[in-house]
MDAnalysis code that builds the backbone (N, CA, C; Angstrom):
import MDAnalysis as mda
import numpy as np

u = mda.Universe.empty(486, n_residues=162, atom_resindex=np.repeat(np.arange(162), 3), trajectory=True)
u.add_TopologyAttr("name", ["N", "CA", "C"] * 162)
u.add_TopologyAttr("resid", np.arange(1, 163))
u.add_TopologyAttr("resname", ["UNK", "UNK", "UNK", "UNK", "UNK", "UNK", "UNK", "UNK", "UNK", "UNK", "UNK", "UNK", "UNK", "UNK", "UNK", "UNK", "UNK", "UNK", "UNK", "UNK", "UNK", "UNK", "UNK", "UNK", "UNK", "UNK", "UNK", "UNK", "UNK", "UNK", "UNK", "UNK", "UNK", "UNK", "UNK", "UNK", "UNK", "UNK", "UNK", "UNK", "UNK", "UNK", "UNK", "UNK", "UNK", "UNK", "UNK", "UNK", "UNK", "UNK", "UNK", "UNK", "UNK", "UNK", "UNK", "UNK", "UNK", "UNK", "UNK", "UNK", "UNK", "UNK", "UNK", "UNK", "UNK", "UNK", "UNK", "UNK", "UNK", "UNK", "UNK", "UNK", "UNK", "UNK", "UNK", "UNK", "UNK", "UNK", "UNK", "UNK", "UNK", "UNK", "UNK", "UNK", "UNK", "UNK", "UNK", "UNK", "UNK", "UNK", "UNK", "UNK", "UNK", "UNK", "UNK", "UNK", "UNK", "UNK", "UNK", "UNK", "UNK", "UNK", "UNK", "UNK", "UNK", "UNK", "UNK", "UNK", "UNK", "UNK", "UNK", "UNK", "UNK", "UNK", "UNK", "UNK", "UNK", "UNK", "UNK", "UNK", "UNK", "UNK", "UNK", "UNK", "UNK", "UNK", "UNK", "UNK", "UNK", "UNK", "UNK", "UNK", "UNK", "UNK", "UNK", "UNK", "UNK", "UNK", "UNK", "UNK", "UNK", "UNK", "UNK", "UNK", "UNK", "UNK", "UNK", "UNK", "UNK", "UNK", "UNK", "UNK", "UNK", "UNK", "UNK", "UNK", "UNK", "UNK", "UNK", "UNK", "UNK", "UNK"])
u.atoms.positions = np.array([
    [104.265, 48.498, 131.335],
    [103.839, 47.866, 130.689],
    [104.269, 46.214, 131.298],
    [103.559, 45.453, 131.401],
    [104.212, 44.310, 131.663],
    [104.135, 43.081, 130.523],
    [105.381, 42.415, 130.149],
    [105.890, 41.310, 129.476],
    [105.403, 40.050, 129.781],
    [104.861, 39.714, 130.840],
    [104.621, 38.541, 131.287],
    [103.654, 37.946, 130.666],
    [103.868, 36.677, 129.939],
    [103.121, 35.998, 129.005],
    [102.171, 35.191, 130.156],
    [101.077, 35.245, 130.197],
    [100.233, 34.295, 130.995],
    [98.817, 33.617, 130.439],
    [98.928, 32.329, 131.181],
    [97.612, 31.218, 130.009],
    [96.388, 31.700, 130.505],
    [95.402, 31.974, 129.890],
    [93.985, 32.112, 129.873],
    [93.302, 31.107, 129.352],
    [91.860, 31.434, 129.884],
    [90.819, 30.410, 129.409],
    [90.485, 31.046, 127.829],
    [90.459, 30.030, 127.142],
    [90.155, 30.364, 125.511],
    [89.029, 30.830, 125.326],
    [88.951, 32.145, 124.564],
    [87.882, 32.693, 124.275],
    [87.505, 32.836, 123.000],
    [87.645, 31.675, 122.630],
    [87.092, 31.618, 120.528],
    [85.977, 30.618, 120.543],
    [85.384, 30.946, 119.385],
    [84.413, 29.732, 119.230],
    [85.228, 28.378, 118.712],
    [85.508, 27.776, 119.319],
    [86.152, 26.251, 119.109],
    [85.498, 25.881, 117.901],
    [83.989, 25.560, 117.769],
    [83.339, 24.930, 116.836],
    [83.284, 25.852, 115.559],
    [83.818, 27.054, 115.522],
    [84.004, 27.907, 114.020],
    [84.957, 27.550, 113.455],
    [86.120, 27.352, 114.530],
    [87.299, 27.418, 113.976],
    [87.762, 26.002, 113.492],
    [87.580, 24.970, 114.312],
    [88.250, 23.840, 114.177],
    [87.358, 22.919, 114.993],
    [85.944, 22.546, 114.062],
    [85.022, 21.623, 115.086],
    [85.259, 20.242, 115.196],
    [85.335, 19.928, 116.712],
    [85.690, 18.719, 117.240],
    [86.881, 18.726, 117.806],
    [87.386, 19.990, 117.864],
    [88.767, 20.172, 118.816],
    [89.143, 19.544, 120.163],
    [89.736, 18.457, 120.424],
    [89.894, 17.808, 121.528],
    [90.819, 18.635, 122.511],
    [91.542, 19.534, 121.994],
    [92.680, 20.045, 122.789],
    [92.621, 21.670, 122.300],
    [92.479, 22.868, 123.366],
    [92.569, 24.069, 123.112],
    [93.138, 24.552, 124.609],
    [94.010, 25.606, 124.188],
    [94.678, 26.760, 125.270],
    [94.803, 27.844, 124.403],
    [95.311, 28.737, 125.860],
    [95.569, 30.425, 125.103],
    [96.292, 30.678, 126.236],
    [97.279, 31.606, 125.499],
    [98.003, 32.392, 126.182],
    [97.995, 33.894, 125.792],
    [98.087, 34.930, 126.670],
    [97.871, 36.374, 126.398],
    [99.397, 37.150, 126.902],
    [99.374, 38.388, 126.313],
    [100.478, 39.194, 126.676],
    [100.190, 40.740, 126.616],
    [100.147, 41.489, 127.345],
    [99.970, 42.996, 127.276],
    [100.942, 43.926, 126.430],
    [100.349, 44.398, 125.228],
    [101.426, 45.209, 124.361],
    [101.413, 46.665, 124.815],
    [100.494, 47.031, 125.726],
    [100.523, 48.634, 125.916],
    [99.647, 49.262, 124.768],
    [100.225, 50.359, 124.174],
    [99.414, 51.032, 123.417],
    [100.088, 51.081, 121.918],
    [100.750, 49.822, 121.950],
    [101.128, 49.274, 120.535],
    [100.124, 49.334, 119.443],
    [100.158, 49.769, 118.200],
    [99.273, 49.701, 117.241],
    [99.378, 48.348, 116.593],
    [100.197, 47.408, 117.081],
    [100.454, 45.990, 115.954],
    [98.756, 45.391, 115.876],
    [99.220, 45.028, 114.707],
    [97.835, 44.355, 114.097],
    [98.221, 42.375, 114.530],
    [97.151, 41.925, 113.931],
    [97.277, 40.518, 114.309],
    [98.504, 39.458, 113.461],
    [98.817, 40.281, 112.233],
    [99.839, 39.711, 111.548],
    [101.014, 40.050, 111.933],
    [101.194, 41.117, 112.188],
    [102.405, 41.716, 112.608],
    [102.981, 40.789, 113.985],
    [101.783, 40.704, 115.024],
    [101.966, 39.628, 116.297],
    [102.235, 38.077, 115.789],
    [101.759, 38.038, 114.905],
    [102.013, 36.432, 114.420],
    [103.286, 36.263, 113.909],
    [103.623, 37.490, 113.100],
    [104.934, 37.260, 112.449],
    [106.348, 37.438, 113.660],
    [106.225, 38.268, 114.585],
    [106.877, 38.432, 115.769],
    [107.136, 37.325, 116.349],
    [106.231, 36.521, 116.399],
    [105.798, 35.229, 117.190],
    [106.905, 34.248, 116.780],
    [106.547, 34.178, 115.053],
    [107.014, 32.919, 114.613],
    [108.771, 33.045, 113.634],
    [108.614, 34.123, 113.384],
    [110.047, 34.723, 112.763],
    [111.087, 34.732, 113.591],
    [112.398, 34.308, 112.973],
    [113.758, 34.513, 113.627],
    [113.362, 34.282, 114.814],
    [112.698, 33.010, 115.126],
    [112.877, 32.595, 116.625],
    [114.166, 32.208, 117.270],
    [114.088, 31.752, 118.607],
    [115.455, 31.298, 119.107],
    [115.612, 30.004, 118.533],
    [117.188, 29.673, 118.465],
    [117.813, 28.482, 117.901],
    [117.503, 27.605, 118.601],
    [116.910, 27.227, 119.827],
    [116.215, 26.217, 120.690],
    [114.864, 25.670, 119.839],
    [114.379, 26.703, 119.418],
    [113.172, 26.276, 118.712],
    [113.214, 25.682, 117.423],
    [114.060, 26.191, 116.817],
    [114.472, 26.005, 115.181],
    [115.053, 23.993, 115.631],
    [115.810, 24.433, 116.265],
    [115.933, 23.148, 116.715],
    [115.405, 21.662, 116.957],
    [114.353, 22.091, 118.039],
    [113.111, 21.398, 118.159],
    [111.986, 20.944, 117.071],
    [112.025, 22.260, 116.006],
    [111.438, 22.076, 114.752],
    [112.116, 21.000, 114.036],
    [113.655, 21.235, 113.555],
    [114.310, 20.435, 112.838],
    [114.225, 19.138, 113.321],
    [114.795, 18.799, 114.537],
    [113.980, 16.941, 115.093],
    [112.653, 16.889, 114.473],
    [111.831, 17.433, 114.832],
    [110.591, 17.454, 114.806],
    [110.270, 16.899, 113.003],
    [110.653, 17.428, 112.613],
    [110.973, 16.932, 110.789],
    [111.347, 15.854, 110.916],
    [112.627, 15.848, 111.487],
    [113.246, 14.505, 110.998],
    [112.385, 13.289, 111.628],
    [111.979, 12.974, 112.721],
    [111.089, 12.186, 113.415],
    [109.887, 11.852, 112.825],
    [108.955, 12.675, 112.307],
    [107.811, 12.437, 111.456],
    [107.843, 12.015, 110.317],
    [109.010, 12.316, 109.537],
    [109.116, 12.127, 107.884],
    [108.969, 10.372, 107.817],
    [109.646, 9.509, 108.592],
    [108.937, 8.079, 108.182],
    [107.706, 7.877, 108.310],
    [106.396, 8.258, 109.302],
    [105.280, 8.254, 109.195],
    [104.616, 9.358, 108.206],
    [105.087, 9.584, 107.327],
    [104.421, 10.710, 106.193],
    [103.686, 11.680, 106.734],
    [103.929, 12.322, 107.924],
    [103.370, 13.657, 108.135],
    [104.091, 14.525, 107.843],
    [103.221, 15.801, 107.266],
    [103.583, 17.355, 106.779],
    [104.854, 17.629, 107.377],
    [105.855, 18.129, 107.013],
    [107.080, 18.894, 107.502],
    [106.884, 20.180, 107.029],
    [107.767, 21.188, 107.857],
    [107.697, 22.419, 107.365],
    [107.578, 22.957, 106.072],
    [106.840, 23.712, 105.666],
    [106.615, 24.168, 104.277],
    [105.901, 23.315, 102.955],
    [105.242, 22.110, 103.623],
    [104.447, 21.332, 103.390],
    [102.943, 21.573, 103.301],
    [102.507, 21.426, 102.427],
    [100.830, 21.500, 102.333],
    [100.200, 22.304, 101.131],
    [99.253, 22.642, 101.721],
    [98.305, 23.148, 100.228],
    [98.582, 24.447, 100.361],
    [98.453, 25.494, 99.186],
    [98.550, 26.524, 99.061],
    [97.433, 27.459, 100.207],
    [98.120, 28.304, 100.691],
    [97.422, 29.338, 101.666],
    [96.679, 30.719, 101.291],
    [95.531, 30.742, 101.319],
    [94.783, 31.700, 100.766],
    [95.330, 33.261, 101.018],
    [95.964, 33.112, 101.987],
    [96.569, 34.613, 102.526],
    [97.688, 34.436, 102.775],
    [98.922, 33.775, 102.207],
    [100.222, 33.468, 102.250],
    [100.464, 32.735, 103.541],
    [101.744, 32.405, 103.662],
    [102.458, 31.774, 104.873],
    [103.441, 32.918, 105.756],
    [103.131, 32.640, 107.183],
    [104.326, 33.333, 107.867],
    [104.974, 32.046, 108.942],
    [106.107, 32.314, 108.423],
    [106.940, 30.861, 108.761],
    [106.583, 29.528, 108.128],
    [106.093, 28.768, 108.549],
    [105.712, 27.482, 108.407],
    [104.040, 27.434, 108.556],
    [103.594, 28.650, 109.076],
    [101.843, 28.438, 109.265],
    [101.346, 29.203, 107.941],
    [100.433, 28.035, 106.999],
    [99.513, 28.755, 106.471],
    [98.280, 29.678, 106.922],
    [98.422, 30.578, 106.423],
    [97.585, 31.829, 106.787],
    [95.919, 31.209, 106.092],
    [94.948, 31.026, 106.851],
    [94.207, 30.805, 106.695],
    [92.901, 31.546, 106.479],
    [92.680, 33.083, 107.452],
    [91.886, 33.899, 107.426],
    [92.220, 35.009, 108.128],
    [92.422, 36.238, 107.268],
    [92.928, 37.451, 108.505],
    [91.936, 38.483, 108.067],
    [91.793, 39.463, 109.314],
    [91.607, 40.466, 109.655],
    [93.054, 41.374, 110.814],
    [92.562, 42.438, 110.704],
    [93.799, 43.148, 111.297],
    [93.858, 42.631, 112.872],
    [92.307, 42.325, 113.300],
    [92.626, 41.930, 114.753],
    [92.558, 40.501, 114.904],
    [92.373, 39.552, 113.841],
    [92.509, 38.035, 113.766],
    [93.105, 37.542, 112.843],
    [94.107, 36.523, 113.317],
    [94.867, 35.631, 112.060],
    [94.655, 34.172, 112.643],
    [93.997, 33.528, 111.539],
    [94.085, 32.034, 111.944],
    [94.982, 31.188, 110.988],
    [95.758, 30.403, 111.333],
    [96.502, 29.759, 110.435],
    [96.516, 28.215, 110.672],
    [97.181, 27.261, 110.011],
    [97.457, 26.033, 110.559],
    [96.815, 25.187, 109.271],
    [96.795, 24.069, 109.445],
    [96.491, 22.729, 108.439],
    [96.175, 21.939, 108.919],
    [95.316, 21.056, 108.087],
    [95.391, 19.487, 108.107],
    [96.037, 18.512, 107.668],
    [96.297, 17.670, 108.713],
    [97.382, 16.523, 108.112],
    [96.468, 14.996, 108.428],
    [96.920, 13.984, 108.245],
    [96.090, 12.586, 107.968],
    [96.194, 12.314, 109.569],
    [97.022, 12.668, 110.567],
    [97.399, 12.614, 111.846],
    [96.394, 13.452, 112.728],
    [96.531, 14.846, 112.369],
    [95.610, 16.108, 113.194],
    [95.658, 16.983, 112.536],
    [94.688, 17.812, 112.883],
    [94.626, 19.557, 112.333],
    [94.606, 20.013, 113.377],
    [95.412, 21.265, 113.091],
    [95.648, 22.345, 114.153],
    [95.245, 24.006, 113.882],
    [94.953, 24.638, 114.374],
    [95.093, 25.885, 114.247],
    [95.197, 26.850, 115.332],
    [96.101, 27.955, 114.646],
    [96.502, 28.688, 115.325],
    [95.706, 30.247, 115.412],
    [95.270, 30.760, 116.447],
    [94.522, 31.917, 116.307],
    [95.147, 33.170, 117.218],
    [95.617, 34.079, 116.534],
    [96.119, 35.667, 116.965],
    [95.206, 36.757, 117.158],
    [94.539, 36.782, 118.110],
    [93.797, 37.875, 118.710],
    [94.322, 39.486, 119.062],
    [94.076, 40.425, 118.681],
    [94.426, 41.801, 118.979],
    [93.184, 42.106, 119.760],
    [93.005, 42.699, 120.820],
    [92.035, 43.475, 121.307],
    [92.612, 44.473, 122.622],
    [91.482, 45.305, 122.790],
    [91.428, 45.959, 123.808],
    [91.588, 47.365, 123.584],
    [91.460, 48.035, 124.345],
    [91.468, 49.889, 124.329],
    [92.992, 50.246, 123.929],
    [92.902, 51.338, 123.057],
    [94.005, 52.142, 122.685],
    [95.232, 51.960, 123.204],
    [95.280, 52.349, 124.657],
    [96.431, 52.232, 125.716],
    [96.285, 50.801, 126.427],
    [95.463, 49.929, 126.102],
    [95.814, 48.876, 126.782],
    [95.447, 47.521, 126.043],
    [96.265, 47.282, 124.927],
    [95.985, 46.284, 124.027],
    [96.434, 44.907, 124.506],
    [96.319, 44.002, 124.279],
    [96.507, 42.290, 124.461],
    [96.563, 42.076, 123.055],
    [97.391, 40.937, 123.253],
    [97.923, 39.718, 122.382],
    [97.215, 38.449, 122.651],
    [96.413, 37.362, 122.212],
    [96.296, 36.370, 122.686],
    [96.351, 35.296, 121.708],
    [97.050, 34.031, 121.686],
    [97.300, 33.178, 121.086],
    [96.974, 31.714, 121.486],
    [95.750, 31.312, 120.593],
    [94.865, 30.368, 120.903],
    [95.310, 28.918, 119.942],
    [95.665, 27.655, 120.580],
    [96.020, 26.596, 119.891],
    [94.812, 25.582, 119.895],
    [94.486, 25.192, 118.684],
    [93.087, 24.089, 118.342],
    [94.013, 22.759, 118.220],
    [93.637, 21.854, 118.723],
    [93.931, 20.434, 117.934],
    [92.820, 19.625, 117.912],
    [92.480, 19.090, 116.538],
    [91.662, 18.017, 116.814],
    [92.399, 16.436, 115.951],
    [92.572, 15.696, 116.919],
    [93.302, 14.551, 116.327],
    [92.303, 13.469, 115.400],
    [92.773, 12.431, 114.458],
    [92.178, 11.738, 113.871],
    [92.541, 10.177, 113.970],
    [93.552, 10.056, 114.900],
    [94.099, 8.357, 114.907],
    [95.043, 8.349, 116.297],
    [95.035, 6.942, 116.149],
    [96.043, 6.734, 117.448],
    [97.762, 7.419, 117.454],
    [97.978, 7.879, 116.472],
    [99.375, 8.912, 115.988],
    [99.153, 10.242, 116.029],
    [97.817, 10.648, 115.944],
    [97.791, 12.014, 116.240],
    [97.470, 12.196, 117.377],
    [97.040, 11.266, 118.411],
    [96.758, 10.978, 120.016],
    [97.808, 10.958, 120.621],
    [98.802, 10.167, 120.201],
    [100.142, 10.134, 120.476],
    [101.402, 10.948, 120.164],
    [101.240, 11.660, 118.770],
    [101.814, 12.800, 118.523],
    [101.757, 14.071, 119.563],
    [100.236, 14.152, 119.661],
    [99.988, 15.205, 120.842],
    [100.789, 15.332, 121.986],
    [100.451, 14.479, 122.494],
    [100.934, 13.743, 123.917],
    [102.590, 14.175, 124.181],
    [103.084, 13.614, 122.857],
    [104.576, 13.928, 123.044],
    [105.111, 15.476, 122.843],
    [104.287, 16.156, 122.458],
    [104.648, 17.610, 122.024],
    [104.128, 18.355, 123.269],
    [103.367, 17.613, 123.947],
    [102.496, 18.731, 125.239],
    [104.004, 19.091, 125.753],
    [104.778, 18.788, 126.207],
    [105.296, 19.166, 127.383],
    [106.340, 20.331, 126.678],
    [106.446, 20.238, 125.485],
    [107.371, 21.682, 124.737],
    [106.337, 22.556, 124.416],
    [105.058, 22.288, 124.225],
    [104.109, 23.215, 123.317],
    [103.791, 24.521, 124.443],
    [103.866, 24.417, 126.065],
    [103.790, 25.409, 126.431],
    [104.863, 26.249, 126.796],
    [105.751, 25.611, 126.900],
    [107.158, 26.406, 126.297],
    [107.302, 27.383, 125.570],
    [107.107, 26.513, 124.282],
    [107.415, 27.396, 123.193],
    [106.260, 28.568, 123.060],
    [105.003, 28.498, 122.932],
    [104.107, 29.100, 122.933],
    [104.711, 30.386, 124.039],
    [104.843, 30.312, 125.106],
    [105.573, 31.302, 126.074],
    [106.363, 32.222, 125.614],
    [107.741, 31.154, 124.926],
    [108.645, 32.199, 124.262],
    [108.224, 32.883, 123.095],
    [107.648, 32.175, 122.583],
    [107.066, 32.824, 121.212],
    [106.052, 34.301, 121.479],
    [105.262, 34.217, 122.256],
    [104.388, 35.298, 122.838],
    [105.474, 36.359, 123.566],
    [106.306, 35.931, 124.199],
    [106.914, 37.287, 124.732],
    [107.913, 37.696, 123.968],
    [108.069, 37.695, 122.368],
    [108.513, 38.092, 121.254],
    [107.884, 39.273, 120.894],
    [106.499, 39.190, 120.896],
    [105.954, 40.544, 120.644],
    [106.294, 41.778, 120.985],
    [106.338, 41.638, 122.208],
    [106.528, 43.124, 122.652],
    [107.888, 43.378, 122.045],
    [109.001, 42.639, 121.511],
    [110.059, 43.281, 120.931],
    [110.045, 44.035, 119.912],
    [111.089, 44.967, 119.839],
    [110.825, 45.685, 118.906],
    [110.484, 44.711, 117.258],
    [109.979, 45.459, 116.345],
    [110.194, 44.910, 114.925],
    [111.194, 45.005, 114.285],
    [111.689, 43.567, 113.593],
    [112.782, 43.332, 113.169],
    [112.643, 43.791, 111.890],
])
């Protein structure tokens, strides 16, 4: 089984998940015969992450506070709970949709588990819709880190459960 995380063409209905999304990308990792579901995959991605990701998130929260943007743990109650800082919007064993809407942008993370029993794959898709100059600027600023962070998080799916 390969643990290589690769960027793939997004295969989600963006109009159904976040209508008007201006940014969308997707990454996939093979998980072999693992019986993992979407919640477990998402939990492995975002919980107990590397310290450098936690440091980036703390820095982000410090920098956005003066602009009135949401920080980790803020927001409306999530219908399916929260995984890390991501409110879960919708969930089945095969798909988990998380994210929130803010004044500058809205985002969704979609974790899909698919494939035959011996050749399962997990795909993480990110969608973003900006609302204003602040949102567009924020998106441009985080892009250099986005792919690095997602690749690191996706690589953790194949690690043993904690």
